The first five atom37 places (N, CA, C, CB, O) and aatype in JSON, in Angstrom:
{
  "aatype": [12, 11, 6, 18, 9, 6, 6, 1, 0, 19, 6, 9, 0, 2, 18, 9, 9, 6, 6, 11, 0, 16, 19, 1, 5, 0, 0, 11, 11, 13, 7, 19, 15, 11, 15, 16, 9, 8, 12, 6, 19, 16, 11],
  "atom_mask": [
    [1, 1, 1, 1, 1],
    [1, 1, 1, 1, 1],
    [1, 1, 1, 1, 1],
    [1, 1, 1, 1, 1],
    [1, 1, 1, 1, 1],
    [1, 1, 1, 1, 1],
    [1, 1, 1, 1, 1],
    [1, 1, 1, 1, 1],
    [1, 1, 1, 1, 1],
    [1, 1, 1, 1, 1],
    [1, 1, 1, 1, 1],
    [1, 1, 1, 1, 1],
    [1, 1, 1, 1, 1],
    [1, 1, 1, 1, 1],
    [1, 1, 1, 1, 1],
    [1, 1, 1, 1, 1],
    [1, 1, 1, 1, 1],
    [1, 1, 1, 1, 1],
    [1, 1, 1, 1, 1],
    [1, 1, 1, 1, 1],
    [1, 1, 1, 1, 1],
    [1, 1, 1, 1, 1],
    [1, 1, 1, 1, 1],
    [1, 1, 1, 1, 1],
    [1, 1, 1, 1, 1],
    [1, 1, 1, 1, 1],
    [1, 1, 1, 1, 1],
    [1, 1, 1, 1, 1],
    [1, 1, 1, 1, 1],
    [1, 1, 1, 1, 1],
    [1, 1, 1, 0, 1],
    [1, 1, 1, 1, 1],
    [1, 1, 1, 1, 1],
    [1, 1, 1, 1, 1],
    [1, 1, 1, 1, 1],
    [1, 1, 1, 1, 1],
    [1, 1, 1, 1, 1],
    [1, 1, 1, 1, 1],
    [1, 1, 1, 1, 1],
    [1, 1, 1, 1, 1],
    [1, 1, 1, 1, 1],
    [1, 1, 1, 1, 1],
    [1, 1, 1, 1, 1]
  ],
  "atom_positions": [
    [[-13.16, -13.29, -28.97], [-13.11, -12.52, -27.71], [-11.21, -12.24, -27.19], [-14.14, -13.62, -26.43], [-10.62, -13.3, -27.41]],
    [[-10.74, -11.74, -26.91], [-9.23, -11.8, -26.37], [-9.09, -12.21, -25.24], [-8.53, -10.66, -26.32], [-9.86, -12.18, -24.28]],
    [[-7.44, -12.84, -25.39], [-7.5, -13.92, -24.8], [-7.24, -13.51, -23.1], [-6.47, -14.9, -25.52], [-7.49, -14.34, -22.23]],
    [[-6.76, -12.23, -22.81], [-6.68, -12.03, -21.75], [-8.25, -11.57, -20.72], [-5.62, -11.15, -21.9], [-8.24, -11.43, -19.5]],
    [[-9.49, -11.41, -21.63], [-10.65, -11.48, -21.57], [-11.25, -12.92, -21.16], [-11.03, -10.99, -22.7], [-12.13, -13.19, -20.34]],
    [[-10.68, -13.54, -21.78], [-11.44, -15.14, -21.77], [-10.56, -15.57, -20.53], [-11.19, -16.38, -23.45], [-11.32, -15.92, -19.63]],
    [[-9.7, -15.63, -20.28], [-8.48, -15.84, -19.05], [-9.58, -15.4, -17.66], [-6.71, -14.43, -19.28], [-10.03, -16.23, -16.87]],
    [[-9.87, -13.8, -17.58], [-10.4, -13.59, -16.62], [-11.99, -14.37, -16.59], [-10.28, -12.18, -16.53], [-12.31, -15.0, -15.58]],
    [[-12.81, -14.28, -17.59], [-14.0, -14.83, -17.26], [-13.94, -16.5, -16.61], [-14.83, -14.69, -18.61], [-14.6, -17.0, -15.69]],
    [[-12.96, -17.06, -17.42], [-12.59, -18.34, -16.48], [-12.47, -18.25, -14.78], [-11.13, -18.82, -16.98], [-12.93, -18.81, -13.78]],
    [[-11.65, -17.3, -15.11], [-10.85, -16.96, -13.14], [-12.63, -16.76, -12.38], [-9.36, -14.49, -12.87], [-13.04, -17.62, -11.6]],
    [[-13.51, -15.53, -12.78], [-14.14, -15.25, -12.22], [-15.1, -15.86, -12.17], [-14.19, -14.46, -12.31], [-15.9, -15.53, -11.29]],
    [[-15.52, -17.2, -13.21], [-16.29, -18.3, -13.28], [-16.06, -19.5, -11.85], [-15.89, -18.91, -14.79], [-16.91, -19.86, -11.03]],
    [[-14.53, -19.91, -11.98], [-14.54, -21.02, -11.45], [-14.43, -20.12, -9.9], [-13.32, -22.17, -12.04], [-14.35, -20.91, -8.97]],
    [[-14.42, -18.57, -9.43], [-14.35, -17.88, -8.41], [-15.91, -18.19, -7.6], [-13.97, -16.35, -8.88], [-16.14, -18.58, -6.46]],
    [[-16.74, -17.86, -8.64], [-18.34, -18.29, -8.33], [-18.63, -19.3, -8.03], [-19.19, -18.21, -9.2], [-19.39, -19.52, -7.08]],
    [[-18.04, -20.29, -8.81], [-17.92, -21.74, -8.49], [-17.99, -22.5, -6.96], [-16.68, -22.02, -9.02], [-18.72, -23.28, -6.34]],
    [[-16.76, -21.77, -6.79], [-16.06, -22.47, -5.87], [-16.23, -21.94, -3.99], [-14.52, -22.3, -6.52], [-16.17, -22.56, -2.93]],
    [[-16.5, -20.27, -4.42], [-16.86, -19.77, -3.26], [-18.37, -19.67, -2.97], [-16.26, -18.57, -3.18], [-18.81, -19.51, -1.83]],
    [[-19.14, -19.79, -4.07], [-20.61, -19.94, -4.0], [-20.63, -18.34, -4.01], [-21.36, -20.88, -2.57], [-20.99, -17.87, -2.93]],
    [[-20.44, -17.74, -4.66], [-20.33, -16.46, -4.95], [-21.58, -15.29, -5.39], [-19.46, -16.6, -5.9], [-22.11, -15.7, -6.43]],
    [[-21.98, -14.47, -5.09], [-22.93, -13.84, -5.96], [-22.12, -12.82, -6.91], [-24.07, -13.1, -5.07], [-20.98, -12.38, -6.75]],
    [[-23.04, -12.58, -7.93], [-22.58, -11.88, -9.28], [-21.76, -10.64, -8.46], [-24.09, -11.27, -10.49], [-20.62, -10.19, -8.63]],
    [[-22.62, -10.36, -7.68], [-22.22, -8.76, -7.18], [-20.81, -9.02, -6.11], [-23.83, -7.86, -6.09], [-19.8, -8.42, -6.47]],
    [[-20.71, -9.74, -5.02], [-19.51, -10.13, -4.61], [-18.45, -10.5, -5.48], [-19.68, -11.01, -3.88], [-17.3, -10.37, -5.06]],
    [[-18.72, -11.11, -7.02], [-17.68, -10.95, -7.59], [-16.97, -10.16, -8.3], [-17.68, -11.47, -7.93], [-15.78, -10.18, -8.63]],
    [[-18.07, -9.29, -8.55], [-17.77, -8.13, -8.92], [-16.9, -7.22, -8.32], [-18.67, -7.67, -9.02], [-16.06, -6.56, -8.92]],
    [[-17.17, -7.21, -6.88], [-16.37, -6.66, -5.87], [-14.79, -7.19, -5.47], [-17.21, -6.82, -4.76], [-13.8, -6.58, -5.07]],
    [[-15.05, -8.49, -5.77], [-13.69, -8.69, -5.77], [-12.69, -8.9, -6.76], [-13.57, -9.46, -5.19], [-11.54, -9.24, -6.48]],
    [[-13.1, -8.72, -7.89], [-12.43, -8.32, -9.44], [-12.38, -6.8, -10.05], [-13.31, -9.12, -10.57], [-11.85, -6.46, -11.11]],
    [[-12.97, -6.09, -9.25], [-12.77, -4.93, -9.57], [-13.74, -3.75, -10.5], [0.0, 0.0, 0.0], [-13.7, -2.52, -10.55]],
    [[-14.89, -5.07, -11.37], [-15.08, -4.88, -12.3], [-17.1, -4.68, -12.05], [-14.22, -5.99, -13.17], [-17.57, -4.95, -10.94]],
    [[-17.72, -4.37, -12.81], [-19.31, -3.8, -12.53], [-19.4, -5.27, -12.63], [-20.38, -2.57, -13.72], [-18.55, -6.14, -12.82]],
    [[-21.23, -5.32, -12.36], [-22.17, -6.59, -12.31], [-22.0, -7.1, -13.66], [-23.81, -6.31, -11.95], [-21.66, -8.18, -14.16]],
    [[-22.5, -5.47, -14.25], [-22.51, -6.41, -15.91], [-21.8, -6.55, -16.6], [-23.13, -6.17, -16.87], [-22.1, -6.66, -17.79]],
    [[-20.46, -6.63, -16.14], [-18.92, -6.82, -16.55], [-19.46, -8.33, -16.45], [-17.38, -6.15, -15.41], [-19.99, -8.93, -17.39]],
    [[-19.3, -8.69, -15.58], [-19.57, -10.14, -14.59], [-20.39, -10.77, -15.95], [-20.79, -9.94, -12.7], [-20.04, -11.55, -16.84]],
    [[-21.71, -10.03, -15.66], [-22.98, -10.78, -16.33], [-21.8, -11.3, -17.93], [-24.84, -9.26, -16.76], [-21.48, -12.44, -18.29]],
    [[-21.46, -10.09, -18.49], [-21.09, -10.36, -19.84], [-20.12, -11.27, -20.15], [-20.74, -9.33, -20.39], [-20.41, -12.09, -21.03]],
    [[-18.81, -11.33, -19.52], [-18.08, -12.19, -19.65], [-18.37, -13.62, -19.27], [-17.21, -11.75, -19.19], [-17.96, -14.58, -19.93]],
    [[-18.99, -13.71, -18.32], [-19.48, -15.26, -17.6], [-20.26, -15.87, -18.69], [-20.59, -15.17, -16.07], [-20.24, -17.1, -18.73]],
    [[-21.18, -15.02, -19.92], [-22.66, -15.99, -20.23], [-21.58, -15.74, -21.81], [-25.02, -15.1, -19.94], [-22.02, -16.48, -22.69]],
    [[-20.79, -15.2, -22.14], [-20.45, -15.14, -23.61], [-19.75, -16.31, -23.7], [-19.62, -13.88, -24.15], [-19.27, -16.67, -24.77]]
  ]
}
């Protein structure tokens, strides 16, 4: 996994945990699709 993708995945995961956000909310905040959120956070 490229370093910038890994960093973004950690940032997204922290956001979801800290804000108790849904995948949909995280996708909107980071400007990516729900599929991207799932793919990055689960790998």
